[in-house]
C-alpha positions in Angstrom: -42.5 3.1 -36.2 -40.4 4.0 -39.2 -38.4 2.4 -42.1 -34.4 2.3 -41.6 -34.2 3.8 -45.4 -31.6 6.8 -45.5 -32.6 10.1 -47.0 -30.2 13.0 -47.1 -30.3 14.9 -43.8 -31.8 18.7 -43.8 -29.2 21.5 -44.8 -29.1 22.6 -41.0 -27.5 19.2 -39.7 -25.3 18.6 -43.0 -22.2 20.6 -41.0 -22.3 18.3 -37.9 -22.6 15.4 -40.3 -19.5 16.4 -42.2 -17.5 16.8 -38.8 -18.4 13.5 -37.9 -17.4 12.1 -41.2 -13.8 13.8 -40.8 -13.6 12.3 -37.2 -14.4 8.9 -38.7 -11.7 9.4 -41.4 -9.1 10.8 -39.3 -8.3 8.2 -36.7 -8.2 4.5 -35.9 -9.3 5.4 -32.2 -13.0 4.1 -32.0 -13.1 6.1 -28.8 -12.4 9.4 -30.4 -14.9 9.1 -33.3 -17.9 8.2 -30.7 -17.1 11.3 -28.5 -17.3 13.6 -31.7 -20.4 11.9 -33.3 -22.5 11.9 -30.1 -21.9 15.6 -29.0 -22.5 17.1 -32.9 -25.6 14.3 -33.1 -27.0 15.8 -29.5 -26.6 19.3 -30.9 -27.9 18.9 -34.3 -31.2 17.1 -33.4 -31.7 19.1 -30.2 -31.8 16.3 -28.0 -31.6 16.0 -24.2 -29.4 13.0 -24.1 -27.5 10.8 -26.3 -25.9 7.5 -25.9 -24.0 5.0 -28.0 -23.9 1.5 -26.9 -22.4 -2.2 -28.3 -24.7 -5.0 -28.3 -23.3 -8.2 -26.2 -24.6 -11.2 -28.2 -23.6 -13.3 -25.3 -25.4 -11.9 -22.4 -28.1 -10.3 -24.6 -27.7 -6.6 -23.2 -26.7 -3.3 -24.7 -23.3 -2.1 -23.1 -23.3 1.7 -23.0 -19.9 3.3 -24.3 -20.8 7.0 -23.9 -23.6 9.3 -22.3 -23.6 12.8 -23.3 -26.3 15.8 -22.6 -28.7 15.9 -19.7 -27.7 12.6 -17.9 -30.3 10.5 -15.6 -30.1 8.9 -12.2 -26.7 6.9 -11.9 -25.7 7.4 -15.5 -22.0 8.6 -16.1 -20.3 10.0 -19.4 -18.0 7.0 -19.8 -19.7 4.4 -17.8 -18.1 1.1 -16.8 -21.2 -1.4 -16.2 -24.1 0.3 -17.3 -26.1 -2.5 -19.4 -29.8 -2.7 -20.7 -31.2 -6.5 -20.9 -33.1 -7.0 -24.1 -35.2 -9.9 -23.0 -38.0 -8.2 -22.5 -37.6 -5.5 -24.7 -39.5 -6.3 -28.0 -38.8 -2.8 -29.4 -35.1 -3.2 -28.8 -35.0 -6.6 -30.1 -36.5 -5.7 -33.2 -33.7 -3.1 -34.1 -30.9 -5.4 -33.0 -32.5 -8.5 -34.7 -34.0 -6.7 -37.9 -31.8 -3.5 -38.3 -35.3 -1.5 -37.7 -35.3 2.0 -36.4 -37.7 3.1 -33.7 -39.7 6.2 -32.5 -41.4 6.6 -29.3 -43.5 9.4 -27.5 -45.1 9.1 -24.3 -48.8 10.4 -25.5 -48.6 7.7 -28.5 -51.7 5.7 -27.8 -50.2 2.6 -29.5 -46.9 2.8 -27.4 -45.8 -0.6 -26.0 -45.7 -0.5 -22.1 -42.0 -1.5 -21.8 -41.3 1.7 -23.9 -43.9 3.9 -21.7 -42.1 2.6 -18.7 -38.8 3.5 -19.7 -39.6 7.0 -20.8 -41.4 7.3 -17.4 -38.3 6.1 -15.6 -35.8 8.4 -17.5 -38.3 11.4 -17.4 -38.4 11.9 -21.0 -41.1 12.8 -23.4 -40.0 11.1 -26.7 -37.0 8.9 -27.6 -35.1 7.3 -30.7 -32.9 4.4 -31.5 -31.7 3.9 -34.9 -29.0 0.6 -35.4 -25.0 0.7 -36.2 -24.9 -1.6 -38.8 -21.2 -2.8 -39.8 -21.1 -5.0 -42.9 -24.9 -5.5 -42.7 -24.1 -7.0 -39.4 -25.7 -4.9 -36.1 -22.9 -3.7 -33.8 -25.0 -1.5 -31.5 -27.1 1.3 -31.1 -27.5 5.1 -31.2 -30.4 6.4 -28.6 -31.3 9.7 -28.2 -34.1 11.3 -26.1 -36.1 14.7 -25.3 -36.7 16.4 -22.3 -40.4 17.3 -21.4 -40.9 20.7 -22.7 -38.8 20.2 -25.9 -39.9 19.6 -29.3 -40.3 16.0 -30.4 -38.0 14.2 -32.8 -39.0 14.7 -36.3 -38.5 12.1 -39.3 -35.3 14.0 -39.9 -34.1 13.8 -37.0 -34.3 10.0 -37.0 -32.8 10.1 -40.7 -29.8 12.2 -39.5 -29.1 9.9 -36.7 -29.4 7.1 -39.5 -26.8 8.8 -41.3 -24.3 9.5 -38.3 -24.9 5.6 -37.3 -23.7 4.9 -41.1 -20.7 7.3 -40.3 -20.1 5.2 -37.3 -20.3 2.2 -38.8 -17.5 3.2 -41.1 -15.4 4.2 -38.6 -15.9 0.9 -36.3 -15.4 -1.3 -39.7 -12.0 0.7 -40.3 -11.0 0.5 -36.5 -11.8 -3.1 -36.2 -10.1 -4.2 -39.5 -7.0 -2.0 -38.2 -7.3 -4.0 -34.9 -7.2 -7.3 -37.0 -4.4 -6.4 -39.0 -2.4 -4.9 -35.8 -3.2 -8.4 -34.1 -1.1 -10.1 -37.1 1.6 -7.3 -37.0 1.9 -7.5 -33.0 0.3 -10.7 -31.8 1.6 -14.2 -31.4 -0.9 -16.4 -32.9 -0.4 -19.5 -31.1 -0.2 -17.7 -27.7 -2.1 -14.5 -28.0 0.7 -12.9 -26.5 2.6 -9.7 -27.8 5.1 -11.1 -30.6 8.5 -10.0 -31.3 7.9 -6.8 -33.3 5.6 -5.7 -30.5 8.3 -6.7 -27.6 11.1 -4.5 -29.4 8.8 -1.5 -29.8 7.7 -1.4 -26.4 11.2 -2.1 -25.1 12.8 0.6 -26.9 10.0 3.1 -25.9 10.9 1.8 -21.9 14.3 2.2 -22.5 14.0 5.9 -23.3 11.7 6.6 -20.7 14.1 5.0 -18.0 17.0 7.3 -19.5 14.8 10.4 -19.4 13.1 9.6 -16.0 15.7 7.7 -14.1 13.2 5.1 -13.5 13.7 1.0 -13.0 13.4 -0.9 -16.0 14.3 -5.0 -15.9 13.9 -7.5 -18.7 13.5 -11.1 -18.3 13.9 -13.7 -20.9 12.8 -17.4 -20.8 13.3 -20.4 -22.4 11.5 -23.7 -22.6 14.0 -26.5 -21.6 13.6 -29.6 -23.9 10.7 -28.4 -25.9 12.1 -30.8 -28.9 11.9 -34.0 -26.6 8.3 -33.0 -25.9 7.4 -32.7 -29.6 9.2 -36.0 -30.5 7.4 -37.8 -27.4 4.1 -36.7 -27.4 3.6 -34.9 -30.8 3.8 -30.9 -32.0 0.3 -30.4 -30.4 1.8 -31.2 -27.1 4.4 -28.9 -27.7 2.1 -26.0 -28.8 0.2 -26.9 -25.4 3.5 -26.4 -23.3 4.1 -23.3 -24.6 0.5 -21.7 -24.3 0.6 -23.1 -20.6 4.2 -21.5 -20.3 2.7 -18.1 -21.6 -0.2 -18.3 -19.3 1.9 -19.1 -16.2 4.1 -16.0 -17.0 1.1 -13.7 -17.8 -0.1 -14.8 -13.9 3.3 -14.2 -12.6 3.7 -10.7 -14.1 0.4 -9.5 -12.9 2.2 -8.9 -9.6 3.9 -5.9 -11.5 1.7 -3.9 -13.4 2.7 -2.4 -16.6 4.7 -5.6 -17.5 4.3 -6.8 -21.1 4.6 -10.5 -21.8 5.7 -11.9 -25.5 6.6 -14.7 -27.0 9.9 -13.7 -29.3 10.2 -16.9 -31.5 10.0 -20.7 -30.9 10.6 -21.8 -27.4 11.8 -18.0 -26.2 9.8 -15.8 -24.1 10.2 -11.9 -22.6 8.6 -9.8 -20.3 9.7 -6.4 -20.5 9.2 -5.0 -16.6 9.0 -1.2 -16.7 9.4 0.3 -13.2 10.9 -3.0 -12.2 14.3 -4.4 -10.5 16.3 -7.7 -11.0 14.5 -8.5 -7.5 10.9 -8.3 -9.2 12.3 -10.3 -12.4 13.3 -12.9 -9.9 9.9 -13.3 -8.5 8.4 -13.3 -11.5 10.6 -16.2 -12.5 10.4 -17.9 -8.8 6.4 -17.9 -9.2 6.8 -19.1 -12.8 9.1 -22.1 -12.2 6.8 -22.9 -9.4 3.5 -22.9 -11.0 5.0 -25.0 -14.0 6.4 -27.6 -11.5 3.0 -28.8 -10.5 2.1 -32.3 -11.6 -0.3 -31.4 -14.1 2.3 -29.1 -16.0 6.0 -30.4 -15.2 7.6 -28.0 -17.6 11.3 -27.0 -16.9 12.1 -23.6 -18.0 15.2 -20.9 -17.7 15.5 -17.6 -17.0 18.0 -14.8 -17.8 17.7 -11.3 -16.1 19.2 -7.8 -16.6 18.4 -4.4 -15.7 18.6 -1.0 -17.2 21.3 1.0 -16.1 24.8 3.1 -17.1 26.5 -0.1 -18.6 23.3 -1.4 -20.5 21.7 1.5 -21.6 20.1 0.5 -24.8 17.5 -2.3 -25.8 20.1 -4.1 -27.4 22.5 -4.3 -24.8 19.7 -4.9 -22.6 18.5 -8.1 -24.7 22.2 -9.3 -25.0 22.8 -9.2 -21.3 19.9 -10.7 -20.5 20.7 -13.7 -23.1 23.9 -14.2 -21.6 22.3 -14.8 -18.1 19.8 -17.2 -20.1 22.8 -18.8 -21.6 24.3 -19.4 -18.2 21.1 -20.8 -16.6 21.1 -23.2 -19.4 24.6 -24.4 -19.3 24.0 -25.0 -15.7 21.3 -27.4 -16.2 18.4 -25.4 -16.6 15.3 -24.8 -14.7 16.5 -21.7 -12.7 17.4 -18.0 -13.0 20.7 -16.3 -13.6 21.1 -12.4 -13.5 23.3 -10.1 -15.5 25.1 -7.5 -13.4 24.1 -4.8 -15.5 23.8 -1.9 -12.9 27.1 0.0 -13.2 27.6 1.6 -9.6 28.4 5.2 -8.7 32.4 5.8 -8.7 32.6 5.0 -4.7 30.7 1.8 -5.1 32.7 0.8 -8.3 36.0 1.2 -6.1 34.4 -1.2 -3.6 33.4 -3.4 -6.4 36.8 -3.8 -7.8 38.3 -4.2 -4.3 36.9 -7.9 -4.1 39.4 -10.4 -4.7 40.6 -10.8 -8.3 40.1 -14.7 -8.3 36.5 -14.2 -7.7 34.2 -15.0 -10.2 32.5 -12.2 -11.6 28.8 -13.5 -10.7 29.9 -13.7 -7.2 31.3 -10.3 -7.3 27.8 -9.2 -8.6 25.8 -10.8 -5.9 27.9 -9.5 -3.3 27.7 -6.1 -4.7 24.2 -6.0 -5.6 23.3 -7.5 -1.7 25.4 -4.4 -0.3 23.6 -2.0 -2.4 20.2 -3.4 -1.1 21.4 -3.3 2.6 21.7 0.7 2.1 18.2 0.5 0.0 15.3 -1.4 -0.2 16.3 -3.7 2.6 17.7 -0.7 5.2 14.4 -1.1 7.4 13.8 -4.9 7.1 14.5 -7.4 9.8 17.6 -9.8 10.0 15.6 -12.7 8.5 14.6 -10.8 5.4 18.4 -9.6 4.8 19.8 -13.0 5.4 17.3 -14.4 2.8 18.8 -11.7 0.2 22.4 -13.1 1.0 21.1 -16.5 0.5 18.6 -16.1 -2.4 22.1 -14.1 -4.2 24.8 -16.3 -3.4 22.5 -19.5 -4.3 22.1 -18.0 -7.6 25.6 -16.7 -8.3 27.3 -20.2 -6.9 24.3 -22.2 -8.7 23.8 -24.0 -5.3 21.1 -26.6 -5.0 19.5 -25.6 -1.7 19.6 -23.2 1.2 18.4 -22.7 4.8 18.3 -20.2 7.4 18.2 -21.5 11.1 18.5 -19.4 14.3 19.4 -20.3 17.9 17.9 -18.3 20.8 20.3 -17.0 23.2 21.2 -19.8 25.6 19.5 -22.3 23.4 20.4 -25.9 22.6 18.3 -26.2 19.7 18.6 -25.0 15.9 15.1 -23.7 14.4 15.0 -24.2 10.6 13.1 -20.7 9.7 13.5 -20.4 6.2 14.5 -22.7 3.2 14.3 -23.2 -0.6 14.8 -27.1 -1.2 15.6 -26.8 -5.1 16.8 -24.5 -7.9 13.2 -23.8 -8.6 12.6 -22.5 -5.2 15.8 -20.8 -4.0 14.5 -17.5 -4.7 12.2 -17.3 -2.7 12.1 -19.0 1.0 9.4 -20.8 2.6 9.0 -19.3 6.0 8.4 -22.1 9.1 7.1 -21.2 12.6 9.8 -21.8 15.3 9.8 -25.4 16.6 8.4 -27.0 13.2 12.0 -28.2 12.2 14.1 -28.6 14.7 18.0 -29.9 15.5 20.1 -30.5 18.5 23.2 -28.7 18.2 25.3 -31.4 20.3 24.7 -33.9 17.2 26.6 -31.1 14.9 29.7 -29.9 17.1 31.1 -28.0 14.0 27.8 -25.8 13.6 27.7 -25.9 17.5 31.4 -24.1 17.5 29.9 -21.5 15.3 26.8 -21.0 17.4 29.1 -20.9 20.3 31.5 -18.0 19.2 28.5 -16.0 17.3 30.3 -15.9 13.9 32.5 -18.0 11.6 32.3 -19.6 8.5 33.4 -23.4 7.2 32.9 -25.4 4.1 32.4 -29.3 4.4 32.4 -31.6 1.4 30.9 -34.7 1.6 34.3 -36.2 0.3 36.3 -34.8 2.5 37.2 -37.6 5.2 38.6 -35.2 7.6 35.1 -33.1 8.0 32.7 -33.2 10.5 31.1 -36.6 10.6 27.6 -35.6 11.4 27.7 -32.8 8.6 29.0 -35.1 6.2 26.2 -37.8 7.1 23.8 -34.9 6.8 25.1 -34.2 3.2 24.7 -37.9 2.3 21.1 -37.8 3.7 20.2 -34.9 1.6 22.2 -36.1 -1.4 24.4 -33.0 -1.5 28.1 -32.7 -2.3 28.9 -29.7 -0.1 27.6 -27.4 2.3 29.1 -23.4 3.2 28.0 -22.9 7.1 28.3 -19.4 8.4 26.9 -17.9 11.3 26.6 -14.3 12.8 24.6 -13.3 16.5 22.6 -10.2 17.4 21.0 -9.5 20.9 18.0 -12.6 20.6 19.7 -14.9 18.3 22.7 -16.5 16.5 21.6 -17.0 13.0 23.1 -19.5 10.6 22.9 -19.8 7.1 23.6 -23.1 5.0 23.8 -22.9 1.2 24.2 -26.5 -0.5 26.1 -27.7 -3.1 25.3 -30.5 -5.8 27.5 -31.8 -8.7 25.7 -28.9 -11.0 26.8 -26.2 -8.6 30.1 -24.0 -9.3 33.2 -23.9 -7.0 32.1 -23.3 -3.5 35.8 -22.5 -2.1 36.3 -19.0 -3.7 33.4 -17.9 -2.0 33.6 -19.1 1.5 35.2 -16.1 3.1 32.9 -13.8 1.6 30.0 -15.3 2.8 31.1 -15.2 6.2 31.3 -11.3 5.7 28.4 -10.8 4.1 26.3 -12.7 6.6 28.1 -10.4 9.4 27.3 -7.5 7.2 23.2 -8.9 6.9 22.6 -8.0 10.7 21.2 -4.5 10.8 22.9 -2.1 13.1 22.1 -2.1 16.7 22.8 1.3 17.8 21.9 0.6 21.6 24.9 -1.7 21.6 28.0 0.5 22.1 30.9 -0.3 19.4 28.5 -1.4 16.9 29.0 1.4 14.6 32.9 0.8 14.7 32.2 -2.9 14.3 30.2 -2.3 11.0 32.9 0.1 9.4 35.4 -2.5 10.4 33.6 -5.4 8.4 33.2 -3.0 5.7 37.0 -2.2 5.4 37.7 -6.0 5.6 35.3 -6.8 2.7 37.5 -4.3 0.9 40.9 -5.5 2.1 42.0 -8.4 -0.2 41.1 -6.3 -3.2 43.3 -3.4 -2.2 46.0 -5.6 -1.0 46.1 -7.4 -4.1 46.8 -4.2 -6.2 49.6 -3.3 -3.8 51.1 -6.5 -3.4 51.3 -6.5 -7.4 52.9 -3.0 -7.1 55.6 -4.4 -5.2 59.3 -4.6 -6.0 60.7 -6.9 -3.5 59.6 -9.1 -0.7 60.1 -6.5 2.3 57.7 -4.2 0.0 55.1 -7.1 0.4 55.4 -7.7 3.9 54.9 -4.0 4.8 51.9 -3.7 2.4 50.5 -6.7 4.4 50.8 -5.4 8.1 49.6 -1.8 7.3 46.6 -3.0 5.1 45.7 -5.2 7.8 46.3 -2.9 10.4 44.1 -0.5 8.8 41.4 -3.3 8.3 41.2 -5.1 11.6 41.5 -2.0 13.9 43.4 -3.7 16.3 46.2 -2.8 18.6 49.0 -4.1 16.9 50.0 -5.8 13.7 52.9 -7.8 12.9 54.5 -9.9 10.3 57.0 -12.7 11.8 59.8 -14.3 9.5 61.4 -17.4 10.1 65.4 -17.1 9.6 67.0 -19.7 7.7 68.5 -22.5 10.3 71.9 -22.5 11.3 74.8 -24.8 10.4 74.9 -25.9 14.1 71.2 -27.3 13.6 70.1 -24.9 16.7 66.3 -23.8 17.6 65.0 -21.5 14.8 64.2 -17.8 15.4 61.8 -15.6 14.0 62.2 -11.6 13.6 59.6 -8.9 13.2 59.6 -8.4 9.4 57.1 -5.7 9.7 55.0 -4.1 12.2 51.9 -1.5 13.1 50.2 -0.5 15.9 52.1 -1.5 19.1 54.7 -3.2 16.9 55.8 0.1 15.4 57.6 0.9 18.4 61.3 0.9 18.3 61.5 -1.7 20.9 59.9 -4.1 18.3 62.0 -3.4 15.5 63.9 -6.3 14.6 62.5 -8.3 17.6 63.7 -11.9 17.7 62.0 -14.8 19.2 62.1 -18.7 19.2 60.1 -20.2 16.7 58.5 -22.3 19.1 57.6 -20.0 21.7 54.4 -18.3 22.4 51.0 -18.6 20.5 52.8 -17.8 17.4 54.8 -20.8 17.6 51.7 -22.8 18.0 50.1 -21.6 14.9 53.5 -22.8 13.4 53.8 -26.2 15.0 49.9 -26.7 14.4 49.8 -25.4 10.6 46.7 -23.7 11.6 45.5 -20.5 12.9 45.4 -19.6 16.5 42.4 -17.7 18.0 42.6 -16.5 21.8 39.8 -14.1 23.2 41.8 -14.1 26.7 45.7 -14.8 26.7 45.8 -14.8 30.5 44.4 -18.3 30.5 46.9 -19.7 28.0 50.1 -21.8 28.8 51.4 -21.2 25.6 51.1 -17.2 25.8 54.6 -15.6 25.7 54.4 -11.8 27.1 57.1 -9.0 27.1 57.4 -6.0 29.0 55.6 -4.2 26.1 52.9 -6.4 25.4 51.5 -6.9 29.2 48.2 -5.4 28.3 47.4 -7.5 25.7 44.4 -9.4 25.9 43.4 -10.9 22.4 45.6 -12.7 19.9 45.0 -14.1 16.5 48.1 -15.6 14.7 48.2 -17.6 11.0 51.1 -19.4 9.7 52.4 -18.5 6.2 53.6 -21.5 4.2 55.4 -21.3 0.9 55.2 -24.5 -1.3 54.4 -26.3 1.7 57.0 -25.1 3.8 56.9 -22.6 6.8 58.0 -19.0 6.0 56.5 -17.1 9.0 53.5 -15.9 10.4 50.7 -13.1 10.8 50.1 -11.7 14.3 47.0 -9.7 15.2 46.7 -8.2 18.9 44.5 -6.1 21.0 44.3 -4.8 24.6 40.3 -5.7 24.5 38.7 -9.2 25.4 37.6 -11.2 22.7 38.5 -8.7 20.2 38.7 -11.2 17.1 36.2 -13.9 16.0 36.2 -16.9 13.3 35.5 -14.6 10.5 38.6 -12.5 11.4 40.8 -15.8 11.2 39.5 -16.6 7.7 40.4 -13.2 6.7 43.7 -13.7 7.9 44.3 -16.8 6.2 42.9 -15.7 2.9 45.6 -12.8 3.6 48.6 -15.3 4.5 47.8 -16.9 1.2 48.0 -13.9 -0.8 51.2 -13.0 0.7 52.6 -16.6 0.2 51.5 -16.4 -3.4 53.2 -12.9 -3.9 56.4 -13.9 -2.4 56.6 -17.2 -4.2 57.1 -15.1 -7.8 60.6 -13.1 -6.4 61.8 -16.3 -5.4 61.1 -18.0 -8.6 62.9 -15.0 -10.2 66.0 -15.6 -8.1 67.9 -17.9 -10.0 67.4 -15.6 -13.0 69.0 -12.5 -11.6 71.7 -14.7 -10.2 72.4 -15.8 -13.7 
């Protein structure tokens, strides 16, 4: 054995030591210093191999960090699991516990058996080990060997390695100090997560990378609801514990998206930078966190706001503002849920589509419809029907702040409604729970309104628990579930009729404005079926219908008189419906003799554009149009030949399908819209809902000129 005292190294080794010192002084990255030191020391002492290891005190093992030179069996330059137990290594124990270097040679008569076995196992002639002492505490070891035939180590070599170990100790001490300072600067002391400074710097870099590479980037903000109540009720220790629990739940959820950084901004606010992530990823992380914190052991309520990087939200500041605005909406709507900001600016064509959604539609519903539409052509293009309908359910339930949703299906010819996916509560609405067919079943006969949708394979209706005229069975179900209302919409494919139900409670936003969009979006959720003739045309028709009410609103606003408005409605409907004939019939004022009222064709397209239909007159009580005026509701007939009320002319003898809706202004009949086609079953309940909406738009537009007439006369 030799002393650990350090003496000046030989002249030939001085340059190597200077290079190690320069590396130690020039960086805070300990790995870089270790690599330079190991290579320089290996060459300077003419060793066969050299290693640097860290002492793991808990496991009482040496963990090798780097190996250089001629490596033995199983050794790697940068090993991940190379360890050496110290329980039976007395020489290694003295080095680590007392700071004593050692030197061994295979022909040393006093060589301890353990050291001899190690040299024999490694196939080496001699070895040397020196401690690395950081602030007089053993940190690890520098270990070198010579191969058979090489000169053995000299005392000068040992002292040189001790000098190298001293430089390493300085570098390690500096790096650990830098790490401690960095933790103070970048780490939240309560949760151990990144702090605001670390998050902002990471977000800034992520925004630059997303802009340069065109990659995805999402930001998720989280706020602990009612933290003050926890502090007041159970003390600040309980509040701190709740914050740590939230941090752990966020880290566990974010682990599903590698590269995410979870941090605490301040107080009860957390943030996740999801590089390479989308709003869908943010929702998934939020949903998993909500589920983890809703367990009885936790029972902590949190709210989320998410935003995604895009052309409209292109800076870190705007991304934070967008996510914060979404978080505010989530908390304002009762908390315990996630809201997202519509931050992706669509391409020009998509932007035009987005503008064409109804003007009175809330922005959040517009954003949801646009986002799902983009996903239908993107990540959901190859998915099945259930996954696509789930995307509709999640997007609309979030936009409307719905309480719950459920997806069911009815096999062709079946009489039972099978629930296959549902989300019962705001904490679950972003990830549906799948059920096996037959586990949750309802008889269609018990729910006539839903049965009618299933029978036609399309349509949508809204039921409020307070509406005494609504389906009694639907209202009873709402009362049983404690819900205020439900939108029910259906769409059919080859094998099933699919039914989506979105439930409202007292915290939900108004459902009335989104009923039509729910129906259209449900139809769009069914992927194209190339084997069925006409599917492409149907899909194109649904796309045109989604755009209709918006383009129509623009044309009505630009029209200067009632005739122009009526003509615009007929033309836009003809383009959107793809029907054989579209007409707008107007009631004439009653004459002084009190005779039967008459209606005339005010505007017509398709078949109704022919000369014989210009100025066509018809008694207001005749035909299916007359029925819609009497009943003050839509009339949908798939085969007019079986309808006693149907009124035919020589020019319309080939018509088979007809859809009529009344136009009322201030509660009084003004006329009707009629859509007709030569194909049987050409229209469905979704078309009827669309025409009702258009009739309402026309009535509102016509009302404004009527209000201005007295002023014009004056």
